[in-house]
N, C-alpha and C positions, 0 to 999 in steps of 0.2 A: 638719578633716574628720573627721566619724566614720561609719563603717559597722555595719551590724548586722552581727553573729556569724556569720549566714547567707551573707550578701553577702561578707564577709570570706573564708568558706572558698571560696567559690566563686573567689575569684581565687587560692588557693594552688591549686586543685584547675587551674585553667588554667595555672599556673605548672610545676605537675607535669605537665601533657600538653606542655609546651613544651620540657620538659629535653631533650636527645640521647638518642637510643637506649643509646648504650654506658653511661651513668650509668642510666638506667631498668631495663638488666639486670641490675643491680647490686642493686637496692633490691628487697630481702625480708626479711622478718622484722623490719620499720622499721614505725612508726606516726608520720604524719604529724598534728601537734595542734596546732590556734590555740589560744594561751591568752591571757589577758586583758594581764598583766605578767610579765614574771618574777620569781620568787622571789629571796629575798636571797641562797639558795644557788646561784642558776642566777649572780650578779651576782660573788659571791666566785666561782666555780667559774673563770672567764675573768678573774679580777684587776680588777673592776670596783667602781665603789663606787654605795651608793643613792644615785639622782637620774642616776645614767649609763644610757646608751640602750643596749638589747641588742635585737638584731630577732628572732634566732633561735638556737637551741642545741642540737646534738646529744647525746642522753644513750644512753651505751650503750659497747659495745666493737667498733671498727672491725672491718670483716670480714676485713681483711688480719693482724689481732693475734686471729682465732680461734683455738683450736686443736681439736684432733678431740673433746672432751670437752665444746664448747660446747652442741651440739645442743639440746634441750627446754627452751628456756629463751621469758619472753616476749619481746615483741617490744622492740628499741632505740625510742628516740624521738625525732624531728625536732619541737622546739617552734618555733613562729611566733608569737613577741608580736606582736597586734594595735595595740595600743596606743600602743606607741613609736614605731612605722611611721607610724602616724595622726598624730602628736604631731608628725613632723619630714619628713614630706611635704607638701604644698601644695598639691597637685591631683591628680585621680583616678590619669591619667597617671602620676603620679610614685609614687605607690602602689604601681600596678600592678606598674611596675619595680622597685621596692625590694622587693618580693613576688617575685616572679620572682629576681631577685638571691639575697636570702637563703635561698629553697626551693634554688636550686642549690648555695651554698656549703655550707650544711649536709648537702645529698646528697652532696656531695664528700667532706665530712668525714667521712660513714660508708662511703664508699667508699675512705676514704684515698690518693684519688689525689694526684697531683704537683700542686703551686699552680698552676704553668704553664698546666695542661689547665684548671684551675677558673678564671683570669684568662681563657683564652681564649674558653671557653666564657660566660662573666659579659659577652662584650662583642658576641657573637655575635648 
């Protein structure tokens, strides 16, 4: 199943709207970007090989690791990879759910929250 970029971006927007308030409150200076496919360096960054599936990736400095000199920098990025999600998911509902889980997971990576919280949110 394939979506237009615009439709897929709407799914990402819906996922962002569904995030818990305590996560949303931490999302500043971060751009959520839909990309077609992960680049080879994205796969390598997380220990995957070409052909492996990667749905999303946080690129930047986690909030809890920033020092007082972090300041005026370009936004970090949360990348959501459209084609791998579409390849794996077999229905519109599955795609919507996968997008939500991926946005949540990468947002938690940005916030550097404890994994137990991420799991709790992912299944709520």
